[in-house]
N, C-alpha and C positions, 0 to 999 in steps of 0.2 A: 253476496258473493263482494269476497274483497280483492281492493286495489293496488298494486305491489311497482308502487311509483322508485323509478329506476335509481330515485337517491332520496331513499327515505329515513330518519334517523328516529329513533327512540332514545330518549335518555331520563332516567331513572334514576330520581334526584332522594338523597338521603336528606337535602333539605332544601327549600326553596330558595335560589340565589338569592344574596345580599352583597353585592361585590362592595359596596361601603361601609359592611360589618366585619368585613372577614376577606382574607388573601384566596380562602377555598371557594366563595362566591366569586369572587373576582375572576379566579383561575376559570372555574366552569363559565362564566360569561364569555370569556376569552374563545373558549372552545365550540359556545354555542354560535357563535357569532361565524366563528371562523368554519363550521356547517353550512351556516345560511349565505355565506361571501358563496360559499361553494353551489349551491344552488339544491342542498336537499331541504327536505322538505322536514322540517322538526317539529316531535310532539315533546314536549318536556314534562313529564309523572314523575307525581310521589306521593307517599302516604303521611307526611309531615302538617303539620300542620302552617298556615304559613303566619310569619314573625312578620312586624310592624314594618320593618325598613326592603320587603321583600322588593324587589325591581318587578315591572310590568312586562312581561316577555312578549305579551303578543304586540307591542309594538315593534317587537323586532321580527313581528312574523312569525313567532310559534308559538304554539295551540300548548295552551294548556290543560293538566289532565291530571284529576285526583282520581287514585286508584288505593285499593283498600289490599293488608296482608294476612294471609292465610286466607285466601279468599278466591274459587275459581268465576269470581266476575273476569277476573287479569284476563284470565285463558280467551274468553271471546274477546275482550278489547283488543289483546294484541294480535288476536286469528285478522282480525276488521284491516287493523293498522299496515299487518302484515310488512312491517320496516327489512330494510338487506344488512344494518346496523345498527344495534344494539350500544351501547354506552350506560354503563353501572358506575355510579359517583358513588366510590367507596367499598369494601370486599361487603357488608353488611347487604346492601342490595343486590348483589350478586349470590348471597347464598342465599336469600327470601325469593328472587325469580328470576337468578337461574336458571333452574330445571324448566318452567315454565317454557325462558323465552327459549330453549334448546328442545323441548317437545314439540311447542306449537310453528316454530320458525326454524327448523334445524338448520338452514342456509344462510339465518341473518348473522353477518357477522358480529363477533363479541369486543368489544372492549369496554377492560377498566379503568378507569379515572383512578388512581389511589391517594391522591391529594398530594399523603405521606403517608407512610408505611407506621400505623396507628399500635402497632409489637412490639416497636421500635422503641415510642416514644412510651407508651407504657413498663416497657423493660428500664428504662432508664430513670423516669419515674417511679419506681419499686426499690431499685437501686438508691436513690438518691437519698428517701427514705430511711433507710438503713444504713445509709452515711458508707457506701460502701462503692465500689468501681462496678461495671457491668460482666458476665459472665454470662457465658457461654449457655448454663442452664439460661439465661433473664433468657437470652435471644429465642429459646428454643422453648416459649410461654406459649401458652393453649393458643394465647390470642395469635399467636404466629402462626400455630398450625392450621388454624380457622382460613387467616389471610392468604397465605401463601398457596394453601388450599386452589383460594379462587381465584388468584391470580393462573394458575398453571391450568384451573378450567376454560380460563378466557382464551380468544384467540390473541389481542394485545393488552399489554397493560402500561399505563403510560406511567415513570414513576421521575418525580419533580426532581430529585437529587441524583448527582451523580456517584456520591459517597452511599446513597441505597440503593441504587443500579448495580455498582459494586459487591455490594453486600450480599442482593439479591444473587449474584450470579457465581458469587467466589460461598459463601457461606451455606447457601439454601439450595446451592446447583438446579437455579433455575433457566432453563436455555436460553441464549440473548435472542432467539429467534422471535421469540414471546413480549419483546421488552422494547421500550423504547425512551429515552431521555427525554423530558416535554419540561422544563422548565418555564417559569413564564414568560407571557406572549408580550412583551409591551412596544404598543405604536410609536417606533423612534421618530418617526416623520411628525405629528403631532405632539411632541413634549416637547412643550415651550421652555424656554431656561428659566429660570427662580431669577426674577426682579431686586431677590435682596441679598445683598452684598454682606459681608462679614460686620461691617459697623451697623449696615442695620437690622440687627438679630440680638433676640436678648433670649435671656434663659432655659432651661431644658427642655424637652418634651418626650415622654415617653407614651405609646399609643397601640392598641388591642383589644380585641372582642373581650372581653370579664368573663367567657362562656367558656375559653379556652385555657384550660389547666395552668398548663405553661406562664399564659401569662398573668395568671392572680398570682402563680410564685412569685413573678417576675416584679410585680408593684408591691406585696408585701417584705423580698425581702433589700427592696430601696427603701422601702419604710424604716424599716428595721436595723440596716444595717448599712447600705450606702450612700443613702441623701446625707445622714446626718453628718456624716464625713466629709462629704461632698459642700455640704451647707457650710460649717465650721472654715472652711479657705473661703469661701465667696458670698459672705453673709445678705448678699442684696440677690443673689440670682434664686427666683424659681423653679421648681418642678413641674411641668401640667401635665397631667395623665387624661389620656381620651381613649372612651371605649364604648362600644356598644356592648346595652346591656349590664349595666353594673349593680349589682345587689347590695344591699343596705350595705356592709360588711367589707365594701370596698369605697362607698362615701363617706363610712364613719371614719375612715383614713385623712379626710380633708380637715389642711389645717394649715391655716393664715400666717401666723405666728412662724410658724416652720419652712412656707413659702410650699409647701405640698399638697396644690390645689390640684383634686381629684372634679374633673370637668363632665368627665363621660363624654358623652355621644360630640360626637364633631358633627356637624352640618356639610362644613367642607375642609376634611382631613387635609388637600392638600396645601390649602393655607393656611392652616396652624404651623402645619411642619416647615412650608417656608420662613416661617416667621421666627423658627425655632432655633439655635447658633446649634445644638446637640440634641440627638438625638440619644438616647440610652435606651439599652433592652437587654440587661443583663439574667438573660434565659439559662437557668440552672437543667433544664431538661425538653426533650421533643424530638420533633423530626422532620421533615421537609426543608424546606428553604419557606423564609421569611420574609413574608408581603410588607410588614412594615421597613424593614432594612430597603426593599425592592426600593418602595415608595421615598423614603426620605432620599436613597439616593438621587431619583428623579427630579427632588424637589432642593437638589443639591445641598443636602443637610450633612452630614460627616455625624457618625455612628460611636458609637464605644457600647461593645458589648462582649461576646465568650466565643469559645468555640464550637457550639452550641450555634449560637446565629451564623455565625460563619458557612456553618458549614454545609454544601454543598452550593453556595455563592460564589465564591473570590473566583476557583475551577484555574489555579494559576497566577493568575494577575492581582494586582496592589489589591488591598481591603480599603478603601473608603473610611478610616477608621481606628480604632484601636481599639486589639480585643485584649483579653484574659481571661487564664482557662481556670471558670470556677469549679471544675469537679475535681481538680488533680488533687485538692489535699481537703478531707474531711473529718476534720476533729467536731468533738459535737457539739463542743459553744460556737455555733456562728460567729460568734464578735472576734475570734481570735483568727481567725482565717487570716493568711499574707496575702491571697489574692483580692480580695475585701480591698484592701489598702490599695493594693493597684490600682482595682479597676477605679476607680474613684480619683485617685491620683491621672489619672490618665484622661478623667475628663476633667478634671481642673485645666490639666496641659492642653486639652484642644480646647477648649471653650476660651481660653486665653492666647494661646498663639494665632495667631491671625497667620503668617505663612503656614505652618501645619495644616492651619482649617484650611486654606485655599490648597493647600496639593493634594487633604483628602478628598477636598470635592471632587478636584477634577479626575480624579480615580476614579470616582461615583458613577462619574461622564463615561468613562471608557469603560468601566464595567458593564453596564447595560449595554451599552452600545456592539459589545463583542460578543455577549453572553444572550441575553434577553430579546433578541430582534424576533420581532412577533414575524415579519416576513420570509426568513430563513428559516426558523423553528415550524409555521404551518404548513409551508411548501415543501420540507421535509416528513411532515406527519399525513398529508395528505399523500404524497406518495407511496409510502407503508401501508396505508389501509389499501390503495388501488392493487398493491401489489399484491397482498393477502385475499383479499374478496374477489382477486381472479387464478389465484392457486389456492383456495381454501381447503381442500381438500386434502392435497399433499401436505399442506401446512399443519392443518391437525395429526396429520400421520405421524411428524416428525414430531410430535409431542405425546407419548405415548401415555405419560403419569397423568398428564391432563383429561384424558380417555379413563385412564382407568378410572379418577377423580370424579369424574364426572357420570360414571357408568353409577358408582356407588351412591353419587349424591341424587341420584333420579328415585335409588331408593329410600334412603333414609329420610331426605328434608321433602321429599315429596309424599312419603306417609306421613308423617309428622303435620305437614303443613293439611291435609288429609283430616286428619285426626282432630288440625282444634279447630278446621270448621264445621266439622260435624259437630265436636261439640258444642262451641256459641250456637248453632240452631237450635239446639233443644230447647 
């Protein structure tokens, strides 16, 4: 017989959280901590292998469980756990386990943490490869059909960027009552100001998980196009590149003579960010909001980035750095891009102009205070969850497309999973 705890949460993770490796890992840990603080009995389950930088969730009082995909063992697991809230980490996990949750725990509220819109990142990447602007057919790619369907099937989807929230409502016609803007939740009360001022700092920094394609593209673009222009004007400056899981193709870019130093994993990302004078993030595609830029603001490090970098983060306030649009002109020869020279010149200007640097540092502190306050975001999120739980039936009744997609999903995905399980058991 299963015991239904009044506040029981099951989180189905695409990966095990690595808060020091990626923004997604840090954001997930914020969500988990929030539920624990609000008295939830939390279980984190994942079919993924554990990475070397995985956080020990048991220290937070969270149970850890490995689950198998396309396997009915999950059915008995979730029936026994009997959660009243299930949170899917990215739409792929909703595709895999959503029908099982709906079948065995129909009254459990289903939440999707999108992290970012994968289909938007994919659309932008494809357009960049072909050196053209993103079109409506790009936005309506097959990945989008799967991702938006998962959003419709859930009772609430957490959207990290206000740009993506608008895109979902206006382009994909997703009803507002199943969406919630939920950006990074920073503990402002425990964020110490950086002890390093302008004169104490030197060199540039670039940071990001190398397994994330936009980060690798940015590093390569820095090496091939941007850093040579900066280095010509600042011959003593260095660029320190940090990130988890650097592949050989990345470490091979390390060149001491050029001041291009691939450092790899940072034991203390805040420390290295605080000691740098300027953060470089020349992102040419991507989605969501950028953990590296939030961390730069926290550390008092102004940044030089792109229209992709600031998307969903400035929210009407002054940006704590200088920006360039790297997608506005896309000739075949990247070295001829006027925007490359502009971005490099911005980096040199911010590095040398102490007054501008201080102004942008203060803009960063103001931005995180106004838009990334953990307390206000969590209060809003928990209120929405409670409201939906108390009116779950009527909430779902107002989402007919979601009901329709759930109906079809329970057929196609269920039978596919059962076929795979039967095939594997032979």
